[in-house]
PASEBA-1860 file (N, C-alpha, C; in nm, 3 decimals):
! residues 156
1> XXXXXXXX> -14.416/10.273/9.234/-14.329/10.158/9.241/-14.406/10.045/9.307 ~ -14.399/9.926/9.252/-14.468/9.812/9.309/-14.396/9.766/9.434 ~ -14.467/9.688/9.516/-14.406/9.638/9.639/-14.292/9.542/9.608 ~ -14.294/9.479/9.490/-14.186/9.389/9.451/-14.064/9.468/9.405 ~ -14.083/9.586/9.353/-13.971/9.665/9.302/-13.879/9.711/9.416 ~ -13.935/9.748/9.530/-13.853/9.796/9.643/-13.754/9.690/9.690 ~ -13.795/9.565/9.715/-13.696/9.464/9.754/-13.588/9.445/9.647 ~ -13.624/9.454/9.521/-13.526/9.444/9.414/-13.424/9.558/9.424
9> XXXXXXXX> -13.471/9.679/9.451/-13.383/9.795/9.465/-13.295/9.779/9.589 ~ -13.353/9.729/9.698/-13.275/9.707/9.820/-13.164/9.605/9.795 ~ -13.197/9.500/9.722/-13.096/9.397/9.688/-12.989/9.457/9.599 ~ -13.027/9.542/9.506/-12.929/9.607/9.418/-12.838/9.699/9.499 ~ -12.894/9.768/9.597/-12.812/9.854/9.683/-12.711/9.770/9.760 ~ -12.753/9.656/9.811/-12.660/9.567/9.882/-12.549/9.519/9.789 ~ -12.583/9.484/9.666/-12.481/9.443/9.568/-12.385/9.558/9.540 ~ -12.440/9.677/9.525/-12.358/9.793/9.498/-12.260/9.818/9.614
17> XXXXXXXX> -12.307/9.808/9.737/-12.218/9.827/9.852/-12.113/9.718/9.859 ~ -12.148/9.597/9.819/-12.050/9.489/9.811/-11.943/9.521/9.708 ~ -11.985/9.579/9.597/-11.888/9.617/9.494/-11.798/9.731/9.541 ~ -11.851/9.821/9.622/-11.769/9.929/9.680/-11.658/9.865/9.763 ~ -11.694/9.766/9.844/-11.596/9.695/9.926/-11.490/9.628/9.839 ~ -11.536/9.561/9.734/-11.444/9.494/9.643/-11.352/9.594/9.571 ~ -11.409/9.705/9.528/-11.329/9.808/9.460/-11.222/9.864/9.552 ~ -11.257/9.891/9.676/-11.161/9.948/9.770/-11.044/9.853/9.794
25> XXXXXXXX> -11.070/9.724/9.786/-10.964/9.626/9.808/-10.859/9.629/9.698 ~ -10.896/9.682/9.581/-10.801/9.690/9.470/-10.766/9.835/9.437 ~ -10.793/9.925/9.531/-10.765/10.067/9.511/-10.619/10.084/9.471 ~ -10.596/10.146/9.358/-10.457/10.161/9.310/-10.383/10.271/9.386 ~ -10.253/10.259/9.385/-10.172/10.363/9.446/-10.170/10.488/9.358 ~ -10.179/10.470/9.230/-10.186/10.581/9.136/-10.316/10.571/9.060 ~ -10.333/10.652/8.959/-10.454/10.644/8.879/-10.447/10.522/8.789 ~ -10.538/10.433/8.807/-10.545/10.313/8.724/-10.669/10.324/8.637
33> XXXXXXXX> -10.648/10.312/8.507/-10.760/10.323/8.413/-10.866/10.216/8.439 ~ -10.821/10.093/8.470/-10.916/9.984/8.497/-10.998/10.013/8.622 ~ -10.932/10.064/8.726/-11.003/10.098/8.849/-11.107/10.207/8.823 ~ -11.064/10.312/8.752/-11.155/10.423/8.723/-11.274/10.377/8.639 ~ -11.250/10.284/8.547/-11.360/10.232/8.466/-11.458/10.153/8.553 ~ -11.405/10.073/8.645/-11.493/9.998/8.736/-11.575/10.093/8.823 ~ -11.511/10.198/8.873/-11.584/10.298/8.952/-11.694/10.360/8.867 ~ -11.663/10.394/8.743/-11.763/10.456/8.654/-11.880/10.362/8.630
41> XXXXXXXX> -11.853/10.232/8.614/-11.961/10.136/8.593/-12.052/10.127/8.716 ~ -11.992/10.118/8.833/-12.071/10.110/8.956/-12.143/10.243/8.980 ~ -12.077/10.352/8.947/-12.137/10.486/8.963/-12.262/10.501/8.877 ~ -12.259/10.447/8.756/-12.377/10.454/8.668/-12.495/10.381/8.731 ~ -12.469/10.268/8.792/-12.577/10.194/8.860/-12.624/10.269/8.984 ~ -12.531/10.338/9.051/-12.569/10.416/9.170/-12.663/10.529/9.131 ~ -12.638/10.591/9.018/-12.726/10.700/8.970/-12.867/10.646/8.954 ~ -12.881/10.529/8.895/-13.012/10.468/8.876/-13.079/10.440/9.011
49> XXXXXXXX> -13.002/10.388/9.105/-13.059/10.362/9.238/-13.105/10.491/9.305 ~ -13.027/10.596/9.289/-13.062/10.725/9.350/-13.194/10.778/9.294 ~ -13.224/10.741/9.172/-13.350/10.786/9.110/-13.469/10.706/9.160 ~ -13.444/10.585/9.212/-13.554/10.496/9.247/-13.571/10.466/9.395 ~ -13.477/10.507/9.476/-13.488/10.487/9.620/-13.492/10.623/9.689 ~ -13.567/10.634/9.797/-13.572/10.761/9.869/-13.434/10.799/9.923 ~ -13.401/10.927/9.915/-13.270/10.975/9.961/-13.245/10.939/10.107 ~ -13.347/10.950/10.190/-13.330/10.918/10.332/-13.291/10.772/10.351
57> XXXXXXXX> -13.350/10.683/10.274/-13.318/10.540/10.284/-13.175/10.514/10.238 ~ -13.135/10.578/10.129/-12.998/10.562/10.079/-12.896/10.615/10.179 ~ -12.922/10.732/10.232/-12.830/10.792/10.329/-12.819/10.704/10.452 ~ -12.932/10.657/10.502/-12.933/10.571/10.619/-12.852/10.444/10.595 ~ -12.869/10.385/10.479/-12.797/10.261/10.447/-12.647/10.287/10.433 ~ -12.610/10.402/10.377/-12.468/10.436/10.364/-12.404/10.459/10.501 ~ -12.475/10.524/10.591/-12.424/10.544/10.727/-12.409/10.409/10.797 ~ -12.508/10.322/10.780/-12.499/10.187/10.839/-12.380/10.112/10.782
65> XXXXXXXX> -12.353/10.130/10.653/-12.236/10.067/10.589/-12.108/10.114/10.657 ~ -12.096/10.245/10.680/-11.978/10.301/10.746/-11.962/10.245/10.887 ~ -12.071/10.244/10.961/-12.066/10.193/11.098/-12.027/10.046/11.101 ~ -12.089/9.968/11.014/-12.060/9.825/11.009/-11.915/9.800/10.971 ~ -11.869/9.871/10.869/-11.733/9.848/10.822/-11.630/9.881/10.930 ~ -11.649/9.991/10.999/-11.555/10.029/11.104/-11.567/9.938/11.226 ~ -11.683/9.879/11.248/-11.698/9.786/11.361/-11.625/9.654/11.335 ~ -11.591/9.626/11.211/-11.521/9.502/11.176/-11.370/9.509/11.199
73> XXXXXXXX> -11.318/9.627/11.226/-11.174/9.645/11.241/-11.127/9.575/11.368 ~ -11.029/9.485/11.350/-10.967/9.415/11.463/-10.826/9.463/11.490 ~ -10.755/9.502/11.385/-10.616/9.547/11.394/-10.608/9.690/11.344 ~ -10.519/9.768/11.402/-10.508/9.910/11.366/-10.487/9.931/11.216 ~ -10.412/9.843/11.151/-10.385/9.862/11.008/-10.511/9.843/10.922 ~ -10.615/9.783/10.978/-10.739/9.763/10.903/-10.819/9.893/10.887 ~ -10.784/9.995/10.965/-10.853/10.123/10.949/-10.827/10.182/10.811 ~ -10.711/10.151/10.755/-10.680/10.200/10.620/-10.776/10.146/10.516
81> XXXXXXXX> -10.804/10.016/10.522/-10.898/9.957/10.426/-11.039/10.011/10.448 ~ -11.078/10.025/10.574/-11.211/10.080/10.603/-11.223/10.223/10.548 ~ -11.118/10.300/10.562/-11.117/10.436/10.508/-11.124/10.433/10.356 ~ -11.047/10.343/10.295/-11.053/10.327/10.149/-11.196/10.297/10.104 ~ -11.266/10.214/10.179/-11.403/10.178/10.142/-11.496/10.298/10.148 ~ -11.481/10.380/10.249/-11.567/10.498/10.260/-11.534/10.600/10.150 ~ -11.407/10.615/10.119/-11.369/10.706/10.010/-11.420/10.652/9.877 ~ -11.411/10.521/9.858/-11.463/10.459/9.735/-11.614/10.479/9.727
89> XXXXXXXX> -11.683/10.468/9.840/-11.827/10.494/9.842/-11.856/10.636/9.793 ~ -11.775/10.731/9.836/-11.798/10.869/9.792/-11.768/10.886/9.644 ~ -11.675/10.809/9.589/-11.648/10.814/9.445/-11.765/10.756/9.366 ~ -11.820/10.647/9.418/-11.934/10.583/9.351/-12.057/10.672/9.357 ~ -12.071/10.746/9.466/-12.187/10.836/9.482/-12.151/10.981/9.448 ~ -12.052/10.999/9.362/-12.006/11.134/9.328/-12.115/11.222/9.270 ~ -12.216/11.161/9.206/-12.326/11.240/9.150/-12.428/11.281/9.256 ~ -12.412/11.226/9.376/-12.503/11.258/9.487/-12.421/11.273/9.615
97> XXXXXXXX> -12.335/11.377/9.622/-12.246/11.392/9.738/-12.320/11.405/9.870 ~ -12.441/11.457/9.868/-12.518/11.471/9.992/-12.556/11.335/10.050 ~ -12.559/11.231/9.967/-12.590/11.098/10.017/-12.467/11.033/10.080 ~ -12.349/11.061/10.026/-12.226/11.001/10.076/-12.173/11.074/10.200 ~ -12.195/11.204/10.208/-12.135/11.284/10.315/-12.169/11.233/10.455 ~ -12.293/11.199/10.487/-12.321/11.150/10.623/-12.244/11.023/10.659 ~ -12.219/10.936/10.562/-12.140/10.815/10.588/-11.996/10.854/10.621 ~ -11.941/10.949/10.548/-11.805/10.993/10.577/-11.798/11.067/10.709
105> XXXXXXXX> -11.902/11.145/10.739/-11.906/11.212/10.869/-11.904/11.108/10.981 ~ -11.983/11.003/10.965/-11.986/10.898/11.068/-11.849/10.833/11.080 ~ -11.784/10.812/10.967/-11.648/10.757/10.969/-11.552/10.847/11.044 ~ -11.560/10.977/11.021/-11.474/11.073/11.091/-11.499/11.064/11.242 ~ -11.625/11.060/11.282/-11.658/11.052/11.424/-11.602/10.923/11.485 ~ -11.622/10.811/11.417/-11.574/10.683/11.469/-11.421/10.679/11.475 ~ -11.356/10.732/11.374/-11.209/10.735/11.376/-11.157/10.830/11.485 ~ -11.233/10.936/11.514/-11.188/11.029/11.618/-11.180/10.961/11.754
113> XXXXXXXX> -11.254/10.852/11.770/-11.251/10.778/11.896/-11.129/10.688/11.910 ~ -11.055/10.669/11.802/-10.939/10.579/11.806/-10.815/10.647/11.748 ~ -10.804/10.778/11.761/-10.693/10.852/11.704/-10.557/10.810/11.761 ~ -10.554/10.748/11.876/-10.427/10.704/11.936/-10.374/10.576/11.871 ~ -10.458/10.509/11.792/-10.414/10.386/11.724/-10.314/10.421/11.614 ~ -10.214/10.334/11.594/-10.115/10.361/11.489/-10.180/10.376/11.351 ~ -10.142/10.481/11.281/-10.190/10.505/11.145/-10.327/10.570/11.135 ~ -10.401/10.574/11.243/-10.537/10.628/11.236/-10.538/10.779/11.208
121> XXXXXXXX> -10.447/10.858/11.266/-10.452/11.001/11.233/-10.443/11.027/11.082 ~ -10.362/10.949/11.011/-10.352/10.967/10.867/-10.483/10.930/10.797 ~ -10.547/10.823/10.842/-10.674/10.782/10.782/-10.783/10.884/10.814 ~ -10.783/10.934/10.935/-10.876/11.038/10.977/-10.861/11.160/10.885 ~ -10.734/11.201/10.860/-10.708/11.317/10.774/-10.755/11.290/10.631 ~ -10.730/11.169/10.580/-10.775/11.136/10.443/-10.927/11.147/10.432 ~ -10.996/11.093/10.531/-11.142/11.095/10.529/-11.194/11.238/10.541 ~ -11.131/11.315/10.626/-11.171/11.455/10.642/-11.147/11.535/10.514
129> XXXXXXXX> -11.036/11.509/10.444/-11.010/11.577/10.316/-11.116/11.539/10.212 ~ -11.153/11.412/10.208/-11.255/11.369/10.112/-11.390/11.432/10.146 ~ -11.419/11.442/10.273/-11.543/11.505/10.317/-11.543/11.654/10.280 ~ -11.428/11.717/10.294/-11.417/11.859/10.256/-11.440/11.874/10.105 ~ -11.388/11.780/10.026/-11.411/11.784/9.880/-11.560/11.768/9.849 ~ -11.628/11.681/9.922/-11.772/11.664/9.902/-11.847/11.792/9.938 ~ -11.804/11.858/10.044/-11.869/11.983/10.085/-11.852/12.090/9.977 ~ -11.733/12.097/9.919/-11.710/12.194/9.811/-11.796/12.158/9.690
137> XXXXXXXX> -11.796/12.029/9.656/-11.872/11.983/9.538/-12.020/12.012/9.552 ~ -12.073/11.989/9.671/-12.217/12.005/9.692/-12.256/12.148/9.728 ~ -12.158/12.230/9.768/-12.190/12.366/9.811/-12.261/12.370/9.944 ~ -12.246/12.265/10.024/-12.317/12.252/10.151/-12.243/12.330/10.261 ~ -12.295/12.446/10.294/-12.235/12.530/10.398/-12.241/12.468/10.535 ~ -12.348/12.396/10.563/-12.361/12.331/10.694/-12.253/12.223/10.711 ~ -12.228/12.148/10.605/-12.124/12.045/10.610/-11.987/12.111/10.626 ~ -11.963/12.221/10.556/-11.836/12.293/10.571/-11.817/12.340/10.715
145> XXXXXXXX> -11.924/12.390/10.774/-11.917/12.436/10.914/-11.887/12.319/11.007 ~ -11.947/12.202/10.980/-11.922/12.084/11.062/-11.774/12.045/11.053 ~ -11.720/12.044/10.931/-11.579/12.010/10.911/-11.489/12.109/10.982 ~ -11.520/12.238/10.969/-11.440/12.340/11.037/-11.443/12.320/11.188 ~ -11.558/12.280/11.242/-11.570/12.251/11.385/-11.484/12.133/11.426 ~ -11.480/12.030/11.343/-11.396/11.914/11.371/-11.249/11.957/11.372 ~ -11.208/12.035/11.275/-11.069/12.078/11.265/-11.033/12.164/11.386 ~ -11.123/12.253/11.427/-11.097/12.338/11.545/-11.086/12.255/11.671
153> XXXX> -11.156/12.143/11.679/-11.157/12.060/11.799/-11.034/11.970/11.810 ~ -10.958/11.959/11.701/-10.840/11.872/11.703/-10.733/11.931/11.793 ~ -10.662/11.844/11.864/-10.551/11.896/11.947/-10.437/11.948/11.858 ~ -10.364/12.042/11.909/-10.250/12.100/11.834/-10.138/12.002/11.818
END
């Protein structure tokens, strides 16, 4: 890969993450054919990026996306949109669940710090369910063990 190609790929990754944010803002309450088609279009571009960028760089950028997005929350109800964005990221990266999982793990950790906020327990549970689905999809036993540890650590 030429030195010019890497900045192009980095810019494409930034555009893709911007589209994840935009997609999450229109996340339907039910299955919407238009939404699913948009996810499929962005997912196809994500597959191409995964082929051309190192996995460690992609994972790192996805974790940074999760951290940044959750740091922007000012009101408790905004945790819902942040959670939607992380779940949408996992849908876009469905062909590479191991790349999305660390971002969702980071989201779970960050949400665990604000579980007393209104509505956050539900968002925490949604993110944990999506992470569990990624663990099943990828067959990652270590991720399953991490999720089980989180569940065991929750108060009754």
